[in-house]
Phi, psi and omega in degrees: 000117184277188189294322184293320183287329171304314186309302189283338182285342173270356185308324189255004177291153174305165183293321178303319186281327182304319183300314174294323183297317183300315177308311179294323176306308175309317177297316180300319176294318182292325179294322180293316179303306187293330178294320178298313188297311188286324185263330188254306188263058178292323185266111175208160176278354185258152173285156181303320176307315182292319179298320177308307192293322180288325179287329176298317180304305181305318179299319174292323187280344180270357188307316188282346184256005183290141188100333183293157177232117181240159185242130169225164190221151174204161177291159180278111181215150182308313181297324176286334176292321178296318181292328185286312186271340183241302183300314182294331174287319180300319181298320177295314184293333178265346175230346178084007172256122182275130180246118169263103186257095190282138166256114178229170186285152191299324180296326186283323176303311181301314184290321175298316179303314183293323185294319179290323178297321186279330188261332184085357182271135184278109178262314169237157181272348169193154183232144161265102172234155181309144174282004167305332187270012179309317179290327177293306182302318177303317191274325183285338185057035179262353185256150171265103181305138175309314184294330169303310184300322185277347174258344181254237185292349175258006186308318177272358175248027173251130186300120188301324181270014181302317165064065190296330184294356185266345175292141185253002183231024181293337175300334186268344181241029180244153181285174176301331187273356183099003183283129181289114185259317184231163184244115183289147176229349166197164174194150175209166196244164164256116186223164181286141181237137179206161179275101186297329180295317179293323184296329184273352181290126184303314174308309181286330173294315179293320181295319185288320176299326180291336185264320189252347171089354175218175193291140168290125184186191184292126182285139171272329183230172179296318178311314181288317182303311179298320176294314187295320188295317182286324182306293187298325185275322185260331183249316177288298169073318173226148170220125186059039180067017177247134180298131173238158187224152183265008180196152171222144175195197179211152183214015179288144179292108176199158176306325181299341185291333175293325176300324178308327183265309185288344169259057346221080188305315183294332183294322178289332172294320181107035177282336185269199172263170172292152182145141169236147352294342184223152179294147181225135350290348183251126180262190187297337180275353179090005180275126178268147177231146169224117184062043175080349187262130175297138180240354177144162180242337175294148172301323176303339171252014174090010171269191186218008180305323175244031183276172186303319185289324170294321180292318177305304184298313185294316174310311187293317168318308184287320186288318181295323177299311178285331186267321192234358176264160178306136187308329175293341182306319182309322184258018179256161175258180179305305190292324182288328184272341180306320183284347190299316182302326181294343185281343170094017179233022177247130174279325190198155166225138184293317167211147192215130178301115174292352171302338182265013183297314182300322174299334188264359181241016182286136181303140178094350175284158182290343180268011185226127178302162180290338178273009179089349170289154184272152167281349178256168172220164175242151182204171175301141186288142174305165175233155180287176181284349175273344186291151182221145176308136184097000180263152166294154187243348184185177182265141171229124187273125178240105165278131192222144175296120179241137180234131178256153183283002182269350180274135181300139194307314182295323182283328177294318180286326174294323179289332181294320176301312179296323178298323182287322183298320187285349179242013184289158178289343172300322191249337192296330178288313181299320172305313173304314181297329179282318182261339186048052170225074185301146175235343181238138179301317189297319171302308181301328182272359187294155173296322177300316176285329178300320179293323184283330190312318184292343175269349195247014163066020176107005172306308189291315183308311186295326179287332177279328191268174193291334188295338179315321183295349180269359177254122184211160176283179173302136187259195189283351174300329193279103190283331183211091188295314180304317179287324178284323187291331186283342178292325199298307191292335178296318181273329175292330175306314180303316174287321178302319183272352187088003185290327181218152176291162176302324176296314184291324178300307182283343165293328171289320181293320177294319179296312176300322170298314177306316186296314186297310178300328172295317175300313171305320180291308185293326179284343188046046177266000178241099185283345176255109165069025177299171177296143169227089191293142166290158168289149184278143173213176190304130183304328182302322176304308185287326185287350177259355176268157182296159179076205183265141358289151189253138179297158187289133181280144180291332178228110183264357174235082172289183186297138172296140184228133175228171175216142173295131190299316181292333171289325173311305174306318180299320184299334181271351185289000000 
């Protein structure tokens, strides 16, 4: 009989017996907490005594919610599978609140979220959705900000040991004014991936230097990445009798093609402005904001979506896909292309989701040594010629707890307890070791992560190092992520297929984004910082202004620059 059933089994007993029953019930929750801490949550930055104290707080805080059944949703990801299958069960046994944690596709999460926001009908009591929607949440006013909850009706239900200062991604889930809107529960970056073992081979290093005049190593800029791609594809061609390629990507007309760019291709090239976590006034989508209002994405309105840097970035995407990736990559989607580097014939990939680290370390793969250590490494992505110091350099996915004002208060507060449970220090390190999507600095710096580091190909070193602050999700400039994101794959596909030139495709994309923002402005559906578009003017006006959009460079391929991977790691120590 579980804790919930025990609770109701005592409901009809006399008062004298109830006193004993309540004590027994408290013991049952305490016993459950001790069992979970001892058997499941062995890895933690807290002592076992501190873990039990934290769990006792949850048991006490949940008293008025016992017997409730709440529903939450997240996309299907290893970290969220752990939350759904393990943490939801633990939370129920320790608090008496049953959680149905549904795992659905990312697009379905956004669809359910949109439906609830538009209809006011409570579908889920909380969502884990990407912080990419932060601009959407701020402008529509349908979200209960986490900070408001912590200071308001959730004040007495906020974990004393939550320790927000320990989280590494709060900048990504906060408003421009610094108000915390969402609470991160997992995050991962897009980083450069390469075959460390090949890059260490003396014969290949000698051959590369004889052709290009500099050392084979981790590319610092896109020029070096392009040279390395050409080197392995056209000069090396075969390693151990197997055809090899210097680049991997995908090009099929599919919604996932949009992620390739919004996550965040233009930022690497340097299309936006300086500023962290996102460029201001122009972000990596090319959208300009003025006084928090989006004013346009076309160069003619001060944006950069179809500017020279974006055109350069798109041109390189098309060229590299056609010249240096396996021929079949052109017809692949994101999910189809993802496993290819693990098959052992790809030399490098300009960015790769670290959420797939566990899949890339499975024993028996061609890219894993017999002792379980990887033959590959990850490192900071190279930057394009328009990039300047002080700009973001890549994308970081942050799945964050989000609460809507259409959810009944009691259900929302019960979900708030569960959300905190999933990120508490009692469970967070164990969850990080399972899903490899860290959210706390204390977990990253733990002895357990240091022990795991040699098997993770640079993941721990990246998060410990200073470069990680240059990787960020989509920011607050994007006023309606669902509406605008769906435009990208349709127009990028035109460039990928050769149906349009990169300039033509991006002109169409910029115009389409402006039309969506114009409709939002006219409909007045965003009471907070909604779009107010600039009037169009000659592009030369904006291209001659400081910052983004940036005028076309005379030389878009400067000298290639590389760095030795092991020396790179030393610079982070």
